[in-house]
C-alpha positions in Angstrom: -6.2 13.8 -25.8 -7.4 14.3 -22.3 -5.2 12.3 -19.5 -9.3 11.2 -18.0 -9.9 9.1 -21.7 -6.0 7.1 -20.9 -6.0 3.9 -19.7 -3.6 4.0 -16.3 -1.2 1.6 -18.2 -0.9 4.8 -20.6 -0.5 7.4 -17.9 2.3 5.0 -16.2 4.6 6.2 -19.3 3.6 9.2 -20.3 2.7 10.7 -17.2 5.6 13.1 -15.0 8.2 14.1 -18.2 9.4 17.2 -19.4 7.7 19.3 -21.9 8.0 18.7 -25.2 10.1 20.9 -27.1 13.1 20.2 -29.6 16.1 19.2 -27.9 14.5 18.6 -24.5 15.0 15.7 -22.7 12.8 12.2 -22.9 13.4 11.4 -18.5 13.2 14.2 -16.3 16.6 14.8 -14.9 17.6 14.1 -11.4 17.7 17.6 -9.3 20.7 17.8 -6.8 20.5 20.9 -5.1 19.9 22.0 -1.4 18.5 25.1 -2.0 17.6 27.4 -4.9 17.9 31.0 -5.9 15.0 32.7 -4.7 15.1 36.7 -2.9 11.0 36.9 -2.6 8.8 36.0 -0.3 7.9 32.6 0.7 4.5 30.8 1.2 3.7 27.8 2.8 3.4 25.9 -0.5 6.0 23.4 -1.6 7.2 27.0 -3.9 10.8 26.2 -4.8 12.9 27.8 -2.2 14.8 25.3 -0.1 15.4 21.6 -0.5 13.1 20.7 1.8 10.3 21.8 0.7 10.3 21.1 -3.4 12.4 19.2 -5.6 11.7 18.9 -9.2 12.3 15.5 -9.7 9.9 14.9 -6.2 7.5 16.4 -8.5 7.5 14.7 -11.4 7.1 11.3 -9.3 4.1 13.0 -7.7 2.2 14.0 -10.3 2.3 10.6 -11.8 1.2 8.7 -9.2 -1.7 11.6 -8.4 -2.4 10.9 -12.6 -2.6 7.4 -11.7 -4.5 7.4 -8.3 -7.6 9.7 -9.9 -7.1 10.1 -14.0 -10.9 11.3 -13.9 -10.8 13.9 -11.1 -7.4 15.1 -12.4 -7.3 15.7 -8.9 -4.3 16.5 -6.4 -0.6 15.1 -7.3 0.8 13.3 -4.5 3.2 13.8 -1.5 6.4 11.9 -1.3 8.1 11.1 1.7 11.5 9.2 2.9 9.5 6.0 3.6 6.5 4.0 3.1 6.6 4.3 7.2 7.1 8.2 6.8 3.8 8.2 4.9 1.9 6.4 7.7 3.4 8.7 10.2 2.2 11.7 8.3 -1.2 10.2 7.6 -1.7 9.4 11.8 -0.3 12.6 12.5 -3.8 14.2 10.7 -5.7 13.3 13.8 -6.6 15.4 16.9 -5.0 15.2 20.3 -6.8 12.1 21.5 -8.6 11.2 18.3 -9.7 7.8 17.7 -7.7 5.7 14.9 -9.5 2.6 14.0 -6.8 -0.2 12.3 -8.0 -3.8 11.5 -6.1 -6.4 13.9 -4.4 -7.7 11.1 -2.8 -4.7 9.4 1.2 -4.2 8.5 2.6 -4.4 11.4 4.7 -1.4 11.1 1.7 0.8 10.7 -0.1 -1.2 13.6 3.2 -0.6 15.9 3.4 2.7 15.0 -0.1 3.6 16.0 0.5 2.1 19.2 3.4 3.6 20.1 1.3 6.7 19.5 -1.7 5.6 21.5 1.1 4.5 24.6 2.1 8.2 24.2 -1.5 9.5 24.7 -1.5 11.0 21.4 -4.4 9.2 19.6 -6.3 6.2 20.9 -6.0 3.4 19.0 -9.1 0.3 18.5 -8.3 -2.5 16.3 -10.8 -4.2 14.3 -11.4 -7.9 14.1 -12.4 -9.0 10.4 -16.4 -9.5 11.6 -16.6 -5.6 13.0 -15.3 -4.6 9.2 -19.0 -4.1 8.5 -20.5 -0.5 7.4 -22.9 -1.5 10.7 -20.6 -1.7 12.9 -18.4 1.0 12.0 -21.1 3.1 12.0 -22.0 2.1 15.8 -18.3 2.5 16.3 -18.3 6.5 15.2 -21.7 7.1 16.6 -20.5 9.2 19.2 -17.5 11.0 17.5 -17.8 14.9 18.6 -17.3 16.3 15.0 -20.1 16.6 12.9 -21.6 13.9 10.3 -20.8 14.8 6.8 -24.1 14.5 5.2 -23.0 15.8 1.9 -20.9 13.0 0.5 -19.3 15.7 -2.0 -17.9 17.6 1.4 -14.6 18.3 1.9 -13.2 15.9 4.5 -11.7 17.3 7.8 -7.8 18.4 8.0 -7.7 17.8 11.5 -10.5 14.7 12.1 -11.6 13.5 15.8 -11.9 9.9 14.0 -9.5 8.1 11.0 -10.3 4.7 9.5 -7.5 2.8 8.2 -7.8 0.3 5.7 -5.5 -2.3 3.4 -6.8 -3.7 -0.4 -5.4 -5.9 0.2 -4.4 -6.8 4.2 -1.1 -7.5 4.8 -0.2 -10.6 5.1 -3.5 -12.6 5.3 -4.6 -10.5 1.9 -7.6 -10.2 3.5 -10.4 -7.6 0.9 -13.0 -5.5 3.1 -15.6 -3.5 1.3 -13.6 -0.5 0.6 -16.7 1.5 -0.7 -19.4 1.2 2.2 -17.1 1.1 4.9 -15.3 4.3 3.4 -18.8 6.0 3.1 -20.1 4.9 6.9 -16.8 6.7 7.9 -17.5 9.8 5.9 -21.3 10.3 7.1 -20.1 9.9 10.4 -16.8 12.5 10.1 -14.2 10.2 10.1 -11.4 10.3 7.4 -10.2 7.4 5.3 -7.2 6.1 4.7 -6.5 2.9 2.2 -2.9 1.5 1.9 -3.1 0.0 -1.6 0.6 -0.8 -1.7 0.4 -4.2 -2.4 -3.0 -3.6 -5.2 -1.1 -0.5 -7.0 -3.0 1.8 -8.3 -3.3 -0.2 -11.5 -5.8 -2.4 -9.5 -7.5 0.0 -7.0 -7.7 3.8 -7.0 -9.3 4.6 -3.0 -10.0 8.2 -3.8 -12.3 7.1 -6.6 -14.5 4.5 -4.0 -14.3 8.3 -2.0 -11.6 7.8 0.7 -9.0 11.1 1.8 -6.0 9.3 1.5 -4.8 6.4 -0.7 -1.0 5.5 0.6 1.9 3.5 -1.1 4.9 2.2 0.2 6.5 3.0 -2.9 9.5 0.3 -1.6 7.3 -2.1 -3.5 6.0 -2.9 -6.6 5.7 1.1 -7.5 9.9 0.5 -7.2 9.7 -2.9 -8.2 13.6 -3.5 -8.3 13.9 -4.1 -3.9 16.6 -0.9 -4.7 14.7 2.1 -2.8 13.1 3.3 0.0 10.2 5.7 -0.4 6.6 6.4 0.1 3.6 8.6 -0.9 0.4 9.5 0.1 -2.4 11.1 -2.3 -5.1 13.5 -0.8 -8.4 13.7 -2.2 -8.5 17.7 -1.2 -5.8 20.7 -1.5 -6.2 21.3 1.9 -5.2 17.7 3.1 -2.1 18.2 0.8 -1.5 21.1 2.5 -1.5 19.5 5.7 0.7 17.1 4.8 3.2 19.4 3.1 3.7 21.3 6.4 3.9 17.5 7.8 6.8 16.8 5.9 8.6 20.0 5.5 8.8 20.5 9.5 9.4 16.5 9.7 12.1 16.4 7.1 10.5 13.4 6.2 11.7 13.5 2.6 13.1 11.1 0.1 16.2 11.9 -1.6 16.1 13.0 -5.4 17.5 9.5 -6.9 15.1 7.8 -5.2 12.5 9.9 -6.7 13.9 9.3 -9.9 14.2 5.4 -9.3 10.7 4.9 -8.2 9.8 6.9 -11.4 11.5 4.7 -13.6 10.0 1.6 -11.8 6.5 2.9 -12.6 7.6 2.8 -16.5 7.1 -0.4 -16.5 4.7 -1.4 -13.8 1.7 -2.6 -15.7 3.8 -5.2 -17.4 5.7 -6.3 -14.2 2.5 -6.9 -12.0 0.9 -8.5 -15.0 3.2 -11.0 -15.5 3.8 -11.8 -11.6 0.2 -12.0 -10.9 -0.3 -14.8 -13.9 2.3 -16.4 -12.2 0.6 -15.4 -8.7 -2.7 -17.2 -9.5 -0.7 -20.4 -11.0 1.1 -21.0 -8.2 -1.8 -20.5 -5.6 -3.7 -23.1 -7.2 -1.1 -25.2 -7.4 -0.2 -25.0 -3.5 -4.1 -24.9 -2.8 -4.0 -28.9 -4.0 -0.7 -29.7 -2.1 -0.7 -31.9 0.6 1.9 -30.4 2.6 -0.4 -27.0 2.6 -3.1 -26.2 5.4 -4.3 -22.7 3.7 -3.5 -20.6 1.0 -4.9 -16.7 1.1 -5.0 -15.7 -2.9 -7.2 -13.3 -4.1 -8.1 -14.5 -7.4 -9.1 -17.9 -6.3 -12.6 -18.9 -6.1 -12.9 -19.9 -2.4 -11.3 -17.2 -0.8 -13.2 -15.8 2.2 -13.8 -12.1 0.4 -14.5 -13.4 -3.0 -17.5 -11.4 -3.2 -16.4 -8.2 -2.0 -13.1 -9.2 -4.8 -15.7 -8.9 -7.5 -17.8 -5.8 -6.5 -14.6 -4.2 -6.1 -13.2 -5.4 -9.5 -9.8 -6.4 -7.8 -7.2 -9.4 -10.1 -5.5 -11.7 -8.0 -2.3 -9.7 -8.2 1.1 -11.4 -7.3 1.5 -11.8 -3.8 -0.2 -15.0 -1.6 -0.2 -16.5 1.7 -0.1 -20.2 2.5 0.3 -21.7 5.9 3.0 -24.7 5.5 2.7 -28.2 7.7 1.6 -27.8 11.3 3.4 -24.9 12.1 6.4 -22.5 12.3 9.0 -25.6 12.4 7.6 -26.8 9.3 7.4 -23.6 7.5 11.4 -22.5 8.5 12.2 -26.3 7.2 10.2 -25.3 4.0 11.7 -21.8 3.2 15.5 -22.9 4.0 15.1 -25.7 1.6 14.3 -23.1 -0.9 16.8 -22.7 -3.4 15.2 -20.0 -5.6 12.6 -18.0 -3.4 14.9 -15.8 -1.6 13.9 -15.5 1.9 14.0 -11.9 2.8 11.4 -9.2 3.9 9.5 -6.6 1.6 7.7 -7.8 -1.5 7.0 -6.7 -5.2 10.8 -6.6 -6.9 11.5 -8.5 -9.8 13.1 -11.5 -7.7 10.4 -14.0 -5.9 11.0 -13.9 -2.4 9.2 -16.1 0.7 8.9 -15.3 4.3 7.8 -16.7 7.2 5.9 -13.6 9.0 5.5 -14.7 12.7 9.6 -14.7 12.8 9.1 -10.3 13.2 8.1 -9.9 16.9 6.0 -7.2 16.1 3.8 -9.4 13.8 -0.1 -9.7 15.4 -0.9 -12.9 16.6 -3.6 -12.8 14.3 -1.3 -14.2 11.8 -0.5 -18.0 12.2 3.0 -18.9 12.7 3.6 -21.4 10.0 2.1 -18.5 7.5 4.6 -17.8 4.3 4.2 -14.5 2.6 5.0 -15.0 -1.3 6.1 -12.3 -3.2 5.9 -13.7 -6.7 8.5 -12.5 -9.2 9.5 -12.3 -12.7 10.8 -15.8 -13.0 10.0 -19.0 -15.6 6.7 -20.0 -13.7 7.6 -23.8 -13.3 10.9 -23.0 -12.4 9.1 -21.2 -9.2 7.0 -24.0 -8.9 9.5 -26.9 -9.0 11.7 -25.1 -6.6 8.4 -25.0 -4.2 7.6 -28.5 -4.5 10.7 -29.9 -3.8 10.8 -28.1 -0.6 7.5 -29.0 0.1 8.6 -32.5 -0.2 10.4 -32.6 3.1 7.0 -31.9 4.8 4.8 -34.0 6.0 1.3 -34.5 4.3 -1.1 -32.2 6.9 -3.7 -34.7 6.2 -1.4 -36.8 8.3 -2.1 -34.7 11.8 -3.7 -36.5 14.5 
């Protein structure tokens, strides 16, 4: 049976396994070695020479993520990094000196902060885009004067050292907005710009940006791919071998590599991704509907709600609701903080995607952009019973005055 004929849920289970031989292990072993037997000439690829170049445990994970990202084309394997931010840095490093990076103004604060730091140092030019500017026509105008030759052939290889890079999130973190990725990717490609899509929250089960024409798919594997809040790891899946070569060279020289144990834990986490995310998403839908109807909640953003501002785009991309939601509590930061302090099951913590339900007021981070309301709480729904989670939320909300009474 050809892998392209299989569902993602199956690929998550079968990919990256050792060969089927009598007496062979079912799971890939954890390879702990700083160096390897090697006496011949070495190349620039990831041949087994030194522990900073490659590792068999990484490769099993990279093959699995690659299979999930583009099962139909059987394209390039992913590359794993020491953290999600290490993967972000590797992607941004692809842009030419002084090149333009376009990011949504409410993107993940770590990505924005790193891009701003690079801009302050003169390495890149950064332009943040408001939702109204994230349209194909507006993007085409922004990219109209690039020195790079436009890519008139949609099948042409993307530049490995581009003058511009478009950064998208599906959905965005923490506002859970969903841009028209297919149309934006085409506009960027037509202008000769590279496109990176961070689909950490969607996961490859729901969104495969490379099939939309993106050049790179990015994941903080710390989140849903691992799924147990015990690993820091990032991944980039490139559309072409040339891009993979550039990224591999950056990873090798920068030393932004993961430990074999962390790679093995993420690989193990991927095996249960479908069942975890399915249950978490069903609970998130239930909670989003309950929260949206509560008098102490002024706004709920969840891709599965019919009144989501990007509902038409979500439908066109075929995205499910997912396991994340954002809710604005009461009238301000004080109400949101008091609400979180009253919770007993929900863990007040940053990050997301674990089996435990967690919650955070995002503006407690000084780096969080001002586009995020100060009373916005981001909820990562875990695997607890939905009714238990709701009762905890409901009890905490009882301490917050109804928003409708605000004068």
